N, C-alpha and C positions, 0 to 999 in steps of 0.2 A: 399507424404512424404516418407522417407526411410522405407523400409519394416520393420514392427514391429517384433522384435525377440521374441522367446518364453518366455524369461525371461528378463524383463525390467531392473533388477538390473545388468545385464551384461553390460549395457551401462554406468554405473556409475564408470568409470575408470579414466578419465582424467578431469582436470579442464580447459576446453576450450569451446568456444562458440558452436561449432558443437555438441559436446557431451552433453552439457546442453540442446540444442535445441531438440535433438533426445530423450533424457531421459524425458524431459518435455512433449513432444508430446505424448509419450507412456503413461505417468502418466495421463495426461489430457484425452486422449482417453479412458483409462480404467475407469476413474472416470465418464465420461459422458455416457459410455456404461452401467455402473452399476446404474447410476442415471439420466436417460434421461429427467426427469422432469425439470432439471436445464438447459437444452439446450433451445435455442430460439424455440418457436413454429413454426412449418411448416405444411402446409396442407398435408394430407396423399397422395394426388394425385398431381403430378406436377414434374417439373424438379428438380433433386437432385443438390445441389450446387457442383461446380467443386472443391472447396477447403473446407475441413471439418472444423467444429468448432474448433477441437483440433489443426489443422494446423494454423488457423487464430489466435488463442490464442498464440501459439508459435511464430508466426510472429510478433505479437504486443509486446511480451516480448523482442524479439531480437531488435526491433526498439528502445525500451527504453534503453536497455543495451548499444546499440551503439550510443546513444545520437542523433538520428535523430528526430528533432522536426517537420519537414515538412513531411507529409505523402507522398506527391508527390516525394520528393527527396528520401525518404526511399524506395519506390517501384521501382524507377529507379535503386537504388543500389541493391535491391533484384533481379531484373531482370538480372543484370549484374553479380552478384556474388553468388546468393543463389539458382540457379536452380537445383543444385544437391540435395537440401533438399526439394524444393517445385516445383513439375512438372508444377503446374499451379499457377499463381499469378494474383490477380484481379487488375483492374484499380483503381485509387484513389477514385472515387465516390463509387464504390462497396465496397472497403475496409472500407471507412468511415461509410457507411450504416451498414455493417455487424458488425463492431466494436461497434457501438452504441447499436445494438440489443443484444450484448453479455455482456452488463453492469452487469446484474444480475448474469450471469454465472461467470464472472471474479470476482465479489464480493464473490461468493460462493467458487471459487477455491482458493482464498487467504487463507481462513480459512482451507480448506482441505489440502493444501500444508503445512501450518504452523503446523497443528496438526500431520503431518507425520514426524516431526523432533524430535530430542531428547531435543530440547529447549522448546517445548511446555509446559512441566511440571516445568519450572523454577519457583522458589518461590519468585522471586523479579521482579517487573515491574517498568518501568518508564512511566510517563504520562506528556504530555504538548501539546501545540498547536502551530502552525506556520502559518504565513500569506500565502495565495495563491492569489497573486495579479492578477487582471483580466483586468484592464484598468488604464490609466493615463490621457488621454485626457478627458476634461469635456464633449466634444461633444459625445464621445463614451459612457461615463457613462450615459448620458442623454437618449441615444437611444438604449442602450444594452438590449438584451433579458434577461440578468442576473439581471437586476434591480428588486429589491424586495427580491432577495436572497442575492446577493452581496451587500455590503454596505461599507461606510467609517469606518475605524477602525484605531487603533494605535498599533504599534509594539514597546513595551518598550525596548526589547533587542537590537533593531537597531535604536531606537529613530526616528521613521518615521511614518507618516500617509500613508495609502494605501486604495485603493478601491478594494474590492474583498471578499474572503472567508477565512475561517480558517479550517485547517486540525487538528483535535484533535486525538491524537494517544496514545494508550497504547501499549508498546512494552517490550520485554525482554531486558536484558542488552546487548545481542548480536545483538539487532536491529530487532528481529523477530516481525512483527506486530501481536498483539493479538486481538485488536479491535480498531475501529476508527469511526470517524464521520466527515462530512463536513458541516459546518454551515456558517451563516453570520459572518462578521468580529467582531460584537459586542456581540456575544453570550457569556453568562456567562460560563466560563470554568468548574466551579464546577457543575453547573446544567447539562451541557453536559456530564460530566463524570458519574454522577448519572444516566442519561438517558441511556447511553451506557451500563452500568452495569445492569440496570434494564431491558433492552431489551433482555439481554442474561444472566439470573440468573445462568445458569449452569456453567458459567465461574468461579464464585467464590464459589458456594456451594461445588464444588469438591476440593477446595483449601483452607482449613481452615488455618488461619495464614499467608495468602499471604501478602507480603510487597509491598507497593506502594510508590515510590519516586516521589515527585512533587516539584514545586517551591512555593514561598511564597504566590502566588495568590490562591492557593488551601487551604483556611482557613475558619474558622467559626465553632462555637460550634455545631450547628445543623448538618452542613455538616460532620464534623469529627465524630460526634456521629453516623450518618447514616453509614459511612464507617466501624466504629468499630462494629456496630451491624451486619453488613454483614460479619464480619470475616476478614476485611482488616486492616492492620497496616500501618498508614500513616506516612511517614518521610518527613518533609519539614523544611526549615530554619525558624527561629523565625522572626516575623515581628517587625517593630519598636515599642517599648513600651512593647513588650512581654518579659518574662523572657527566658533565654537560655533553649532550649529544651534538654531533656536527651539524645535524639538520634542524636544530632547535629554532633557528631564525625563520624557517619556513612554516613552522607549526602554528605559532600564536595567531597570525592573521586569519587562519583558515579553520582553527579548531571549533569556533563557535558556530560554524555552518551547520553541523549536525544538530546542534541544539535548536537552531532556528527552524530546521526541517521538522523536528519533533514538535516544536511550538505550533507550526502550521497544522500538523495533524491533530494536536490536542485543542488548540485555541480556536481554529476555524472549522475543523472537520469532526470535532467532538470524539476523538479517539477513545478517551477514557469514559465517555458517557455512552458506551455501546449498548447497554441494556440487555446483553446476552446472559442466559442462565444455564446453558448447556454448552459442551465443547463445540458442537457444530454451530450453534447460535453465535457464540463469541467469535469463532474463527471467521465466519462469513461476514460478520460486521466489521472486523478488522480489515479483511480483504476489500470490503466495500469502500472503506476510507482510502486504502492504498490505491484502488482503481480510480477513485475520484481525483486524487492528487495526480496520478499519472495522466489521466484524461485531460485535466486542465493544462498540465505542462505540455502534453502532446499538441493540444489545440493552439496554445500560445506559440509553440515552436513552429507549427505550420503557418501561423500568421506572421512569423518573423518578429514577434514582440521582444523587446530587450530583456524584460523581466519574465523569466519562464515560469516561476512559481507563484505568480500573482493570481489570487482567486477573487479579487475585488469585483471583476466584471461578471462573476457568476454566482455571487452570494445573495442576490436579491431579484 
């Protein structure tokens, strides 16, 4: 990779792909140096990898931002155009193997980058889930390694059935991922939300009065009482037969935010064209897209740009 400068903030000058890649590499390298326990385990004796974990993470983020869904095509492009950033590039089998082993690292880096933005302390979150389709052919469904995790489900917003998973996302109004989970298509969104918040109680204990905007599927007396007792204020539209809620006027201008975040993930980062065929393969590709989104928001925030979720400067 490019020689690391003494001050990584000197890199945060322009909104372009090379600058983002170099700044991200420096940040990831620093994080993994300070917390080596989050890097994949390697024996103390043996050949050192020719491409570092920080370089590989940067490479996979660039792949997502440039919308290369094929790893083989991506590496051919990188060999032709990115040798000024990566002196060594692996072949496709090695890249795929290393990326799978980095799943835990990538998951950890999403949180660390998100926490390094001014948006991390926002007092309004949006929450929803979106389908991650994994197959359409019945033959593929029957023989897929994803069977048992992936399942048939229904997407009400698009009026379609699908076979696959669901990405449950908590994000800020700027689209910064706060927490997430990947489940089967039929998982109860309310229970998943409670499980995500329960798995990381520090998220809400430090944020009394946090507002959570959701759709009408996040309902129920016990569910809402649990959120209230945790210090969360839930805003959602009234369901049929319910009286109009006092907070309804706050909801409509903000509800479409989560849809636009998912649209960024699917339209610009090819979230549904992940190409994974195994649980680990699908999971790491979803994490790859979430890290790319987080990295772009992190970089835009460091630059002080007004639109934090814009990927236009990095998609070419």
